[in-house]
GUTIVO-778968 format. One line per 8 residues: number of its first residue (from 1); their letters; for each residue x negated, y negated, z of N, C-alpha, C. Coordinates in steps of 0.02 Angstrom, whole numbers. Each point is the difference from the previous one (the first is absolute). Layout:
<rs>
NUM	A	X,Y,Z,X,Y,Z,X,Y,Z; ...
</rs>
This chain:
<rs>
1	MSAAPFDQ	-3182,-2076,-958,-44,27,-53,25,70,-17; 12,10,-64,24,65,-20,-59,48,-18; 16,62,4,-51,51,-17,-10,3,-74; -58,19,-21,-16,8,-71,42,56,-28; 18,-5,-64,38,54,-32,-40,66,7; 37,55,0,-30,65,10,-57,12,-50; 9,-19,-64,-51,14,-49,-63,-43,9; 3,-48,44,-58,-43,12,-43,26,57
9	KPSLNLAM	25,47,36,-37,28,58,-38,62,-21; -65,2,14,-36,63,-15,18,53,52; -2,61,-21,14,54,49,-59,2,49; 13,17,60,-52,4,49,-54,50,-19; 22,56,-30,-49,50,-21,-48,-28,-52; 25,-40,-45,-43,-31,-50,-43,-55,31; 30,-42,41,-36,-56,30,-57,21,47; 7,58,30,-52,23,49,-57,36,-34
17	RSDVIATP	4,13,-65,-54,38,-33,-63,-46,-6; -56,29,11,-63,-37,-4,-21,-13,-72; 29,37,-47,-18,-8,-71,51,-45,-38; 40,-38,36,50,-44,-32,-16,-72,20; -3,-42,-48,-6,-72,11,62,-33,-29; 40,-32,42,60,-34,-22,-16,-74,-12; 20,-24,-58,-10,-71,-15,67,-31,-21; 7,-65,9,63,-32,-20,1,-8,-76
25	HTAGLTPD	62,-4,-26,10,-13,-73,-5,-75,-8; -48,-23,-36,-11,-73,-8,3,-23,-73; 26,41,-45,2,-19,-71,41,-64,-11; 50,-11,41,41,-59,-8,-31,-64,29; -61,4,26,-31,-56,31,-54,-32,-42; -6,20,-63,-50,-31,-44,26,-69,-22; -45,-46,-18,23,-67,-23,48,5,-58; -14,44,-47,45,7,-58,70,24,21
33	AIEHQALD	1,49,45,64,27,22,40,-53,39; -35,-38,42,34,-53,41,28,-54,-49; -39,-19,-48,25,-50,-48,60,26,-39; -4,62,-23,57,30,-36,62,1,43; -7,21,63,57,4,45,30,-70,12; -42,-50,9,25,-68,11,37,-27,-61; -29,9,-59,32,-25,-61,64,38,-14; 1,65,11,60,39,-10,55,-20,48
41	TVRQVAEL	-17,-16,62,49,-23,49,31,-65,-23; -43,-47,-23,25,-64,-24,46,10,-59; -18,44,-46,42,13,-59,68,29,21; -1,45,47,62,32,22,45,-51,36; -29,-43,41,40,-52,34,30,-47,-52; -39,-18,-51,26,-44,-53,59,34,-35; -4,64,-11,56,37,-31,62,-5,45; -9,12,63,57,-3,46,30,-70,3
49	LSGRIPKE	-42,-50,3,25,-69,3,34,-22,-65; -15,35,-54,32,-13,-65,63,41,-8; 18,39,51,62,39,-1,-8,68,-33; -61,21,-8,-14,66,-33,-32,47,51; 14,63,-9,-32,51,41,-65,21,-34; -57,-2,36,-62,22,-30,5,71,-27; -32,12,-57,5,66,-32,-27,56,43; -46,-15,47,-31,52,41,42,14,63
57	AVNVAKAT	55,-36,10,40,7,61,24,72,8; -2,24,60,26,67,14,57,-6,52; 44,47,-2,57,2,46,43,-63,-4; 8,-26,-60,39,-61,-9,71,8,24; 28,58,-11,69,13,22,9,-7,75; -54,6,36,4,-4,74,-17,-72,24; -18,-44,-45,-16,-70,20,61,-34,29; -9,-35,55,57,-31,34,-5,-76,3
65	RLARLGIN	-55,-29,-22,-8,-72,6,-9,-37,-67; 7,35,-54,-9,-32,-66,54,-51,-16; 60,9,27,54,-48,-14,-18,-70,24; -41,-6,53,-23,-65,23,-40,-37,-52; -30,38,-47,-39,-30,-53,41,-8,-63; 64,16,5,44,-5,-59,-6,60,-46; -28,53,25,-6,62,-41,55,47,22; 51,7,-43,55,44,15,2,62,-43
73	DLT	-32,-5,-58,-3,57,-46,-61,41,17; 9,58,29,-57,42,21,-21,51,-52; 20,-11,-62,-21,47,-53,-59,-25,-37
</rs>
């Protein structure tokens, strides 16, 4: 189990204050957000299986497994 990224950990000074209430970020857990994420994932997989890179893809130049899908043009 890896440690949480530094920016995910509250400082002890902040966490120990009696006037601070820390709550999790749950905006991505609404039914609408979950549906959007699922449909977007399906769309992106369909793009990959069609030999295209999804327009939202990041760090495409660093991708190492796209050739297995027949995607050789990383532009």
